[in-house]
N, C-alpha and C positions, 0 to 999 in steps of 0.2 A: 591568699588572704581570705577567701571565702571559706576555705577549710578551717582556718583559725577561728573564724566567727562561729562556725558550726561546733567546733570543740568548746568554745566559750559558752554557747547556749546549752550544750550537753552538760558541761560542768555545773552550770547554774541550776539546771533541772535536777541533777543529782544532789547538789547542795541543798536545794529546797526540800526535796524528799527526805534527805538525811536530817535536816534541821527539824522537820516536823516529827520524824521518827525519833530523833534524839529527845525531844520534849516529852513524847508520849511513852517512851520505853524504859525509862530509868526506874530503879528501886527508890522508894520514897525515903527521904531523910530531910531533916530540917537544917537550917543554916548553921554555920560555925564561924570561926575566926577567919579574918582575911577577906570578907566579902567586899566586892567592888560596887555592888548595887547601891543606888542612892535613894534618898527619901523623896525624890521627884522623878517622874518618868523621863523628862527631857535630859536630866543630868545622867541618868543611866544610859540613855541613847548616846550622849556625847562621850561618855567613858568607853562604851562599846566601840564606837567609831575610832577613838584614839587608840584603843588596844588593837583593833583590827589593822590600823595603819602601821603600827609598830610590830605587828605579828606577835603580840603578847597573848599567846593562845590560852595561857592559864588565866589571865585577867578576863579574857572574853568568856571563858567557861564559868567564871564566878559571877558574871552578869547575865548570862543566858540561862533561862530555866522557866519554871512555872511558879504557881502560887506555893508550891512545896519547897521552893528554894532553888539554888543554883544547880545546874546539870552536873557540875563537877562534884558536888556532894551527893548526887543521886546514883552513884555507881554501885553502892551497896557493899557490904562486907562479903568476903568469900563464902562464909557460912550462909548468910542471908540470900545471896544470889544462887547458891546451890538449890535452896528450896524454891526460889523463883523459877529457875530453869526446869525443875521437876514440874512445877505448875504449868509452864509453857508446853510441856509435852502433853498435858491433859487439857490444853487450851484454856486454862484458868488465868494465866498471867503471861506477860511478855518477858523476854529474856533480859538480863541485866546487860548494860553496856560497859565497856572497859574504858579506862583512862586513855588508852591508845586510840579507841574509836572516837572519843571526844576530841582529842588532839587533831586527828585527821579531819574531822568535820569542821572544827573551828578554823583550821588552816585553809580549807576550801572557801569558807565564808570570808575569811580575811582577804584572800586573793581577789574575790569578786568585789569586795567593798573598798579596795584600796582607792585612795583619793588624794587630791591636792588641797581641796577645800570642801567644807560642807556648810550648810545653813539650814536650821530648823525653820520650816515654813508654817506649820500649824500643828495643833494638838486637839484631839477630840475624844470624847468618851465612847467606848464601844458598848453598845446596848446588849442586854440579854446574857450577860456573863455573871457567873456565881461570885467571882471576886472582882474588885474594881480593876478595870482594864482601860487603857488609853492607847489610841493610835497617834503616833508622832510621825509627821510627814517631814522628810528631809530631802534637800537638793544636794546632790554630790557633783563635784567637778573633778575631772581627771584630764589634765592637759587642756585640749580644746573641746573635749567632750563634756556635756552637761547631762545629768540624769535627774530630772525633776520628779517629785512625788514618789520617793522611795518610802514605803510604809514600814514602820517599826511598831510592833504591837508589844506593849509593856503591861505586865500584870503585877499587882501589889501582893506581897507575901503577908502572912500573918504577923511577921515582925516589922512590917511597915516599909520594907524596901521594895524597889521596883525591878523586876526581872524582864529582860528582853525575851519574849516568848516566840516571836515570829518576825522574820525580816523578808520583805518583798524583793528577793534577789532577782526575780524575773524582770523587774524594772531596769536593772542595770545591764543585764545580759541581752535583753530584747533590743536594745538600742544599737547594738554592734552590727 
């Protein structure tokens, strides 16, 4: 049982690093059709949690991103990413991520965030950010387990939708 807990903590650590890397490593592109992000941060968090629970990895990737838009749309074209990869050799730029990378990362996040119920407990502005950013605190329940104060950081895009930029996965995995 302790070995399982250790695996869960390791998975959460990997997922958090992956989530941060996912946000910072994509090729820039702005939104397109089929966005799942909402006009309010709480609604984007709710949609992300619902998508995670149903393992709708595509929907999760359409809500997870930065002020530039969803991570799913930040994979870049083959031609554009070829130049980005050359830039990474010269330490000018990060490499592009693939759709498969995104799917694997969203799957890890979905596994960690699975829940029976959730409740949004608070919302607050994150100071010192270039784009409007909000921290939404969520309480998750899974069976008899309760995970209070799971932070979701949402950032507003130029198009007025809110992307989930960061999830405090360690709050869920540390309690195991």
